[in-house]
C-alpha positions, 0 to 999 in steps of 0.5 A, spaced: 545 473 269 540 467 268 546 463 264 550 463 271 544 459 274 546 452 275 539 450 274 539 452 267 545 448 265 542 442 269 535 443 265 539 443 258 544 437 260 540 432 256 541 436 250 548 438 251 550 431 252 546 429 246 550 434 242 557 432 245 555 425 242 552 427 236 559 431 234 563 425 236 559 420 232 559 425 226 567 426 226 567 418 227 562 417 221 565 422 216 572 420 218 571 413 216 566 414 210 571 419 207 576 414 206 572 409 202 572 411 195 566 413 190 564 413 183 564 420 183 566 426 187 561 430 191 560 436 185 558 431 180 554 427 184 550 433 186 549 435 179 547 428 177 541 428 182 539 435 180 539 434 173 535 427 174 530 431 178 530 437 172 533 442 176 539 443 171 538 451 173 540 450 180 548 452 180 553 448 184 558 453 188 564 451 192 565 455 199 570 455 204 570 452 211 569 445 213 562 441 212 559 448 211 555 445 205 548 448 204 543 450 199 541 457 198 533 457 197 533 464 195 539 464 190 537 457 188 545 455 189 548 449 192 554 451 196 559 445 197 565 446 202 572 444 198 572 437 201 565 435 199 566 439 192 572 435 190 572 429 195 571 422 191 568 419 197 562 416 200 562 421 205 562 427 200 557 424 195 552 423 201 553 430 204 552 433 197 546 428 195 543 431 202 544 438 200 541 436 193 535 433 197 534 440 199 534 443 192 529 438 190 524 440 196 524 447 194 523 445 187 517 441 189 514 446 195 515 441 200 511 444 206 515 443 212 521 447 208 516 452 206 514 453 213 522 453 215 524 458 210 518 463 212 520 462 220 528 464 218 527 471 219 523 471 226 527 465 228 534 469 227 531 475 231 528 471 236 534 468 238 538 474 240 532 479 242 528 474 245 533 472 250 535 479 252 528 481 253 526 475 257 532 477 262 530 485 262 523 483 264 526 478 269 531 483 272 526 489 272 520 484 275 516 486 269 513 479 267 509 482 261 516 484 258 519 477 260 512 474 257 514 478 250 521 475 250 518 468 251 514 469 245 520 471 241 524 465 243 518 460 242 519 462 234 526 459 235 524 452 238 518 452 233 523 453 227 528 447 230 522 443 230 520 444 223 527 443 221 527 436 223 522 433 218 526 438 213 533 434 214 530 427 215 526 428 209 533 431 205 537 425 208 531 420 206 531 423 199 539 423 198 539 415 200 534 413 195 537 417 189 544 415 190 542 408 189 537 410 184 542 414 180 547 408 181 552 413 184 553 408 190 551 401 191 546 397 196 552 395 199 555 402 200 549 405 203 550 403 210 556 407 210 552 413 207 547 412 212 551 412 218 554 419 216 547 422 215 544 419 221 550 422 225 549 429 222 541 428 223 542 427 231 546 434 231 539 437 229 535 433 234 540 436 239 539 443 237 532 442 237 532 439 244 536 445 247 531 450 244 525 446 247 529 445 254 531 452 254 524 455 252 521 451 258 527 453 263 525 460 261 517 459 262 519 456 269 523 462 271 517 467 268 511 463 271 514 461 277 518 467 279 525 469 279 529 465 284 535 471 284 
């Protein structure tokens, strides 16, 4: 199997290391910011930001899980985990504002978000089917099949690359709007920035892993099977 190839883990080791650092930073930054009280809870902060942007029609719902927060562009619903929905901390308002930023992107037809949403179905399919087809092609010595799998998995890398500006822009909007709306002060902004920057690093790690994985398979398909 390809994934038992030690070269694969060596190839993606920078991404794995970055992902580990990012996860540690997220936990640390979130835990610290969670202890600092805010003027509003996450739901109220998101509601204020959305209403100020003229998006009173966007609903806010509570969902189970930890840091399972997301914006659903199809249902036009902001979904916040229990800790963020009810949490009255800088961590909660920062994350809630980030998700509200995605709703604003959607309403303003932010181009990278439009492209990302269009790529989601193919990325979901390519993430599993692409690797499977590549392995079949390599295992049977059929380069054309492996190349087809590469194209499918390439959509995953493309999705991750497009996702980066979407996430960075949502965080930038969140930081600006939190201050503009008086939800946090300029003095509190660095704490929120740490949380959002740490979260953004996880997306960078995911993108790097997707790109390095694609390059690894390109080397296997075009360079020949070493097995």
